[in-house]
C-alpha positions in Angstrom: 9.2 11.5 4.8 10.3 13.9 7.7 8.2 14.0 10.8 9.8 17.4 11.4 9.5 17.6 15.2 11.5 17.2 18.5 12.9 13.8 19.5 10.6 13.6 22.4 7.6 14.9 20.6 5.8 11.5 19.6 3.4 11.7 16.7 0.5 9.3 16.1 -1.1 8.5 12.8 -3.6 6.0 11.7 -2.8 4.3 8.4 -5.3 2.5 6.1 -5.2 -0.1 3.5 -3.9 0.6 0.1 -3.3 -2.9 -1.5 0.6 -2.1 -1.6 3.7 -3.3 0.1 6.2 -0.6 1.4 9.9 -1.1 1.8 11.2 1.5 4.4 14.4 2.8 5.5 14.2 5.1 8.7 17.2 7.3 8.7 16.7 8.8 12.1 14.4 8.8 15.1 12.1 5.9 16.2 9.0 4.3 14.9 6.6 1.8 16.4 3.9 -0.3 14.9 2.9 -2.6 17.9 6.7 -3.0 18.4 9.7 -0.9 17.9 10.9 -1.1 14.5 14.3 -1.4 13.0 15.9 1.0 10.6 15.0 -1.2 7.6 11.7 -3.0 7.2 8.9 -3.9 5.1 5.0 -3.3 5.8 2.7 -6.1 4.6 -0.6 -5.9 2.9 -2.9 -4.3 5.3 -6.3 -5.4 5.9 -7.5 -2.8 8.6 -6.4 0.4 9.9 -3.1 0.5 11.9 -1.9 3.0 14.5 1.6 4.0 13.9 3.7 6.1 16.3 6.8 8.1 15.1 9.5 10.2 17.2 9.3 13.9 16.1 12.9 13.4 14.7 12.0 10.3 12.6 12.9 10.7 8.8 12.2 7.9 6.3 12.5 6.8 2.6 10.1 4.4 1.3 9.4 2.5 -1.8 5.8 1.5 -2.5 5.3 -1.6 -4.5 2.5 -3.8 -5.9 2.8 -7.4 -4.3 3.9 -8.9 -7.4 6.5 -6.3 -7.9 7.8 -7.1 -4.3 7.9 -10.8 -5.2 9.8 -9.9 -8.6 12.6 -8.4 -6.2 12.7 -11.8 -4.2 10.6 -10.6 -1.1 8.9 -12.9 1.3 5.4 -14.1 0.7 2.9 -11.4 1.3 0.5 -13.6 3.3 3.4 -14.3 5.9 3.5 -10.7 7.2 0.0 -9.3 6.3 -1.2 -6.8 8.7 2.3 -6.3 10.0 5.7 -5.7 9.3 9.0 -7.6 9.0 12.5 -6.6 9.4 14.9 -6.6 6.4 18.5 -7.6 6.7 21.0 -4.9 5.9 22.9 -7.5 3.8 19.8 -8.3 1.6 19.7 -7.2 -1.9 16.5 -5.3 -1.0 18.7 -3.0 1.3 20.5 -1.7 -1.7 17.3 -0.2 -3.2 17.1 2.2 -0.3 20.3 4.3 0.0 21.2 6.9 2.4 21.5 9.3 -0.2 17.8 8.8 -1.4 18.9 7.6 -5.1 16.5 4.7 -5.3 15.5 5.2 -9.0 18.6 3.8 -10.7 18.6 0.5 -8.5 14.9 -0.1 -9.1 15.2 0.4 -12.9 18.3 -2.0 -12.9 16.2 -4.5 -10.6 13.2 -4.5 -12.8 14.9 -4.4 -16.1 14.0 -7.3 -18.3 11.5 -8.7 -16.2 7.9 -9.5 -17.7 4.8 -7.6 -16.6 2.9 -9.9 -14.1 -0.2 -11.3 -15.8 -2.4 -10.0 -12.9 -1.1 -6.4 -13.3 -4.3 -5.9 -15.2 -6.4 -5.8 -11.9 -5.2 -2.1 -11.5 -7.4 -1.4 -14.7 -10.6 -3.3 -14.0 -13.6 -3.1 -11.7 -14.7 -6.8 -11.5 -13.2 -10.4 -11.6 -15.0 -11.0 -14.8 -13.2 -8.0 -16.4 -9.9 -9.3 -15.0 -10.5 -12.7 -16.7 -11.0 -11.0 -20.0 -8.2 -8.4 -19.7 -5.7 -11.1 -18.5 -6.7 -14.0 -20.9 -6.3 -16.3 -17.9 -9.1 -18.7 -16.7 -10.6 -18.0 -13.2 -9.1 -20.9 -11.3 -5.5 -20.0 -12.6 -6.1 -16.3 -11.4 -7.4 -17.6 -8.0 -4.0 -19.6 -7.7 -1.9 -16.6 -8.8 -3.6 -14.1 -6.3 -3.3 -16.8 -3.5 0.3 -16.8 -4.2 1.0 -13.1 -4.7 -1.4 -11.4 -2.2 -2.6 -14.3 0.0 -6.3 -13.4 -1.0 -8.7 -13.9 -3.8 -9.1 -11.5 -6.6 -12.3 -10.2 -5.4 -10.8 -9.2 -1.9 -8.0 -7.4 -3.6 -10.2 -5.5 -5.8 -11.9 -4.4 -2.8 -8.7 -2.9 -1.5 -7.9 -1.2 -4.7 -11.5 0.4 -4.8 -10.9 1.6 -1.1 -7.7 3.0 -2.1 -8.9 4.9 -5.0 -12.0 6.1 -2.9 -9.8 7.5 0.0 -7.7 9.5 -2.6 -10.7 10.7 -4.3 -12.5 12.0 -1.1 -8.9 13.7 0.0 -8.4 15.2 -3.4 -11.5 16.1 -4.8 -14.3 18.5 -3.5 -17.3 16.7 -5.4 -20.1 15.4 -3.2 -19.7 12.2 -1.4 -22.5 10.7 -3.2 -21.0 11.4 -6.5 -17.6 10.1 -5.3 -19.2 6.9 -4.3 -20.4 6.4 -7.5 -17.3 7.2 -9.3 -15.5 4.9 -7.0 -17.7 2.0 -8.2 -19.9 1.9 -4.7 -23.5 1.2 -5.0 -24.4 4.2 -3.1 -22.9 6.6 -0.5 -24.1 4.2 2.4 -22.2 1.4 0.8 -18.9 3.6 0.7 -19.3 4.7 4.2 -19.7 0.9 5.3 -16.4 0.1 3.5 -14.6 3.1 4.9 -15.6 2.1 8.5 -14.7 -1.5 7.8 -11.4 -1.0 6.1 -10.3 2.2 7.5 -11.9 2.8 10.8 -13.2 6.1 9.7 -16.1 7.8 7.7 -15.5 9.4 4.3 -16.1 12.8 5.8 -13.4 12.3 8.4 -11.0 11.0 5.7 -11.8 14.2 3.6 -10.9 16.4 6.6 -7.7 14.9 7.2 -4.7 15.6 5.2 -2.9 12.6 3.6 -0.1 11.6 5.9 2.8 9.2 5.9 1.7 5.8 4.5 -1.7 6.6 3.7 -3.1 6.1 0.1 -2.9 9.0 -2.1 -2.8 9.6 -5.9 0.7 8.5 -6.3 1.2 5.0 -7.7 3.5 2.5 -6.4 7.2 3.2 -7.8 7.4 0.1 -10.2 4.9 -2.4 -11.4 6.9 -5.3 -11.4 
């Protein structure tokens, strides 16, 4: 992602939760999320909107990962840096995944090669905890323990983030009426969807539709690897 401006022309952007971890290398410029960020860092699971600031010459490469994929790579516990970011050491194995030439795919393929799929990956394809129990074949108590370890939250809360992620992608990429979009996204009605947008994203569905998808905002692209 290239901001594409002058160094002194700062850009402000509001990011919203999407249920993912993002490993980011900044190749040029500056970035601030509460504090100045180093060239290599990871953003945690967001539970609320965040205001990000970039210098106009900032340029980034990022890898979006599901939490269980992040942990499969040896990443820190998600609960330890939720709603924030953490610096990543340049001598960390994670640093090798984000090269200056942008060739991330071979490193990712090698990093995930031979790893079994996480039993909770099925949450991406269900709309309730009961459906997740059936799809994963795991008892509810075990699922609770796994989600506490992998995401720092119960399955129901993580499902809420995923539903919001899909709804944001939908309203930004589909011209359907908001009531139809609410139904398609699994909300009880448009008012329910609006409440969730305001609670998690700090904006209405209509505002989300008017804004173009920007850096670190949920879009229809999936995280790079499932883990």
